[in-house]
N, C-alpha and C positions, 0 to 999 in steps of 0.2 A: 449143263447143256451138252447134249450129244447130237452130232450131225455127221454127215458123210466123211468129212475130213478128220474127225476125231479118231477114226481107226488108224489113219496115217500117223497121227500124233503118238498114239500108243505103240505103234510099231517102232518108232524112233526111241521112245522112252524105254521100251523093253530091250532094245539093243544096248542102251547105256546102263540101265539099272536092273535088268532082269526081273526077278520076282517082286522087286520093290516098286516097279513102274506105276502101278495103280495108286499106291500110297504116296509116292512122290507127287503125282498129279494132284491128288486130293489135298495135299498139304501146301501146294504151291499156288499162290494167288496169281503169279505172273503167267504160269502155264494155263491156268483157267482163263485168264484175260486173253491170251493168245488164241486159245480154243474158241472163244466167243468171236474174236476178230477174223477168224478164218472160216466162218460158217458159209461164206459164199464160194468156197473153193470149187465145188462141183456143181454150181448153179450156172456155169457158163459165163460168157462175156457180158450178159445183161444185168448182172448183179454187181453191187458195189464192192470194190476190191479192198478198201480200208488200208491202203498201203502206208499212208502218212504216219499213223501212230505205230504201226508195226515196224516201220523203218527207223523210227526214233529209238525203239528198243534194240533193233538189229545193230545199228552202228555203234551204240554204246556198249553192247555186249561184245561185239567184234573188237572194239578198242580194248576192252577188259582182257580178252583172250590174246590179242596181239602183244600185250604187255606181260603175258603169262602170269597174271594175278591169280588164276585158278591153281597155279603150281606154287608160286612164291608166298602167297598169303600176305602180300604187302600193299594191298589196294588202299588201305587206310592212309598210307603215306603219299599216295599219288597226287600230283598237282592238278590233275583233271585234263580232259581232252579239250582242245581248242574248238570253239564253235565253228569256225570257218572250215576246218578239216572234216568235222562231222557232217556239216551241211553239204559240202562237196561230195562226200561219200554217199549220202542219201541219193543225190542226183545221178550218181554213176549206176545205181541199181536199176534193174528192169522196172519200167513204169514210173520211175522216180525222177525223170528228167526235169520236170517243172514243179516239183514239190516246193511248198513255201516253208517258212520257219516255225509255223504255229505249233506243230506237233512237238518239236524239241523244246520249245519255250514254255508251253503251258497245256496245250490241248490233250496230249496223251495223259498227263498227270490228272487232269480234271475228269477225264473219262474213266480212268482207273478208280478214282475216288467214288464214282457213281456205282461201280461194281462192288467195291469193298469199302463201304462207308466207315467201318470200324477198324480198318487196317492201321497198324502202327507205322507203316512205311510208305514213303513216297517213292515211286519207281525211278524218277529222274531227279538228281540233285544238281543244283546250279549255283555258282558264285556270280552274282550280278556285277561285282566290281572287276573281276578278272575275265568274265565271260567263259568260264571253264565248266565242264559238265562231267558227271559221273553216273553210272548205273548204281542203284542201291544194292550193294552186295548181299544185304540181308535177304533180298528176294531171290538171290541165286543159290543160296545155301539152304538145303532142306535137311532138317534133323529128324532121323528116325531111330529111336532108341539111342544106342551109343555111336551110331554111324551118321556121318554128314555127307550128303550128296550135293555136288555142284552141278547145276543144270545148264550152265552157260553154253557148252558145246551142243547140247540137245536143242536149245533154243535156236541156235544158228541153223541147224539141220532142219528143224521144223519149218522155219520161215523160208528157207531155201526150197523145201518141198512144196510149200504153198505157192511161191513165185512160179515154180515150174508148172504147177497145175493151172494157174491163171494164164500163163503164157500159152499153154496148149489150147485153152479155151478161146483165147483171143485169136490165135492163128486159125482155129477152126471157123470162127466167126468171119474172118476175112475171106477164107476159102468159100464159105457159103455165099457171101456177097458176090464174089467173083464168078462162082458157078451160076448164080441167078442172072448175072449180067448176060451170060452166054445163051440163056433160054428165054430172055425177056420177051422176044417177039413170039415165041411159040406158047409160052405159058405165063402171060402177064398177071393172071389172077394169083399165082403162086408168089410172084414178086410183091404184089400189092399186100397180100396177107402177111408176108415177112416184115415189110416196112411198118405196117400198122401195128404189128406185135411189139415193135420197138417204142411205140408211143403208149406207155403204160406206167402207172404209178410206181411199180416195183422195179423198173429198169434203172440201171446204174445212172447216176446223175450226169456223168460225163457223156455217156452214150446218148442220153436223152437230149442233151444240149447239141450234140453233133447232128442228130437226126432232125431236130427242130431247125437248125441252121440250114441243112440241106434242103428241106422242104420250103422254108421261107425264102431262101435265096432264089430258088427257081420259080416260086410263086410270084414274087415281086418283079422278077426280071421281065416278065411279060407285060408289066404295066409301064406306060409311057408318060413322061412329063415334058412339057414345053416351058422354058424359062428364059428370061433375058433381063436387061437393065434399062430403065427409063427414068428421066427426071420427074415425070408426072405419071401417075397410074393410067390416065387416059391415053397416054402416048404409047402404051405397050404394043398396041396393034401395029404401030408404024416403026417399031424397033427393027433395024436392018438385020441384026443377028439374033434370032430367036433360036435357042438351043433345044434340040430334041434328044432326050436321054431316056434310056431304060433305068428303072430303079435298081440299084446295085447294093446288095447286102454284103458287108465285110465282117469277118470274124476278127475281133481285135486282140485275141490272145488265147492262151490255154484255158480250159475249163477249170473252175475252182481257183482261179488266180486272183491275187490281190491287186486288181487293176483299176480300182476306182469305181467299180460297179457298172462297167460297160462291157457286155459280151459281144454285141453286134452293133454296127453302125451302118446306116443307110445313106448313100449318096444318090441324088444331090439334095434330098430333103433334110438331111442331118438328123434323122430320127435315131434315138438310142434304144437298145433292147437289152434287157437283163433276164436271164433264165433263173428260175428259182423253184424249189420244191417245198417251200414253207408258206404258211399263211400268217406268220408272225409279223404284225404290222411294223415292229421295230426294224426288221430287216428291210422292208420296203422304204420306210422313212429314212433309214440310214443311207441307202443307195441314192435317194432323192437329195439328201443333204450333200453327199459326196460330189454331186455335179451341180451344186448351187441351185437346186430346185428347177433344173431344166426338165422339160417334159420327157417321160420315159415310158416305154412299153414293157410290160412284164409278161414273159412266157412262163406259165405256171404248170408244173407237173401235177395236174389234178384233173379229175373228170367232173368236178362240181360245176354247176352252171355259172356263167360269168357274173350274173347279178348277185348270186349267193356269195361268190368270192369277194366281190366288192363290198357287200354288206358286212361280211365277217371282218374284213380288214378295218372298215370304218368303225363298226360297233366296238371292237376290242380297243381301238385307238381312243375312242371317246371315253371308255371306261378308265383308261390309264391317264389321259390328259385332263379330262373333265371340261375342256373348253372346245366347243364345236368349231369355232372360227379357226383355231390352230389346225385341227384335224382337216377341215375343209380345204385349207391352204395346201396341205400335203396331198390330199386326194385329188385336187385339181391338176397335180403334176403327173398323175397316172394317165398317160395318153390313151392307153388301151391295155386290156387284159386278154391274153390269148391262152386258152386252156387246151387240153388234149382233144376234145371234140372239134374245136376250131382248127387245130393243126390237122386233124384227120380230114376235115372238109377241104382245107387248102391243098392237102396232098392229093385228094381226088381230082381237084381242078388241074393240078400239075400233071396228073396221070392222063387226063383227057387231052392234054396238049402233046402227048406222046413223049414225056420226059422221064419215064421210069428209070431208064438206064442212066440218065444224068444224075438222078437222085442217088442211086446206088453208087455211082462213081464218086460223088461228093462225100458220101458216108465213108467209103473206103479211104479216100485221100485224107480226110480229116481224122479218121480213126488211127491211121498209121502215124500221123504226127502226134496225136494226143497220147497214144500209148507207146511212143518212142520206137515204133516199128521201122520208121525211116526218119531222116532229118528233114527240117523245114525246107532246105534248099532243093531237095528232090521233089517235094510237093510243088514248090514254086515253078520248077521246070515243067512239071506236068500241067500246071495251070496255064503256062504260056503256050504250050503245045496245043491245048484245047481251046 
């Protein structure tokens, strides 16, 4: 697979291996895997970064180099890198502040197998008893004739170059948002088209979640609810303290986090929201199980009609379970499905209320936190000021 960043990969390989660069690439499964994972480099901030699996490779190769195994040849005697140190290092890297442990433990290896089904080598080796990790050195050494080339330093430089490219794309995205804020009153149609462009099936999952939150937060905030307590339902009208509240949507954590399947929570109704890009019923049912079959709204990164989405989820579940009663029990827990067209409609309602700038401001704030542009505390201070 060749894409725009492939040229940058070959520039680095030529620096290290000269005339052998092409052959080193063709013989290296790990370099081909990295090439595939970096295809979003020049597609801007709206494309998925794929950092988790790349960083699993990065920290292990970095550990390999820090111990000078490329020079000493004693990697086979190494006791392995401690998980806690590798995990902490992942989170120090740009865009890595809230990465989970899945890539190190299994996800990267499984994805690698999909690309190279007949490979003799697993890229990440792990001792479950000691919780120690190794990069598979067989994938770092490339034999060409009588020569052996070690690609470890090249891998670090390639991933560093990819990080720099994605950082630049993100900074440009923030700049565009901030520039649009300044012209919102003069050219609202330009702002509208930009935000709607972020509601697309090919948009990075994290960015889609952020934009969905910004729109829904402002959409619901205009809705009013009255509530109070009474010993009998008929006495409600006479309750001395009836509370009047706007519906408030809260983001409960970082995107793609292992947080129990809750992305947004609404007060005071206690509604749960989960953002997803899949139609795999197992994912929906798993999220429902995680919260003890509490009703949940799914925001789906799809343009398919709501009725079709619901039918697909149910029909696939029935094929798997074979018992409609079980499936109906799960389906009853799906309080609402919100797709891209519904999000677009709700955005237009928010726009009619003159809240374009507020949507942009929320996208900027949440993006800076999500992509580790600023710390959470800075965002909290901005929210208080607003």
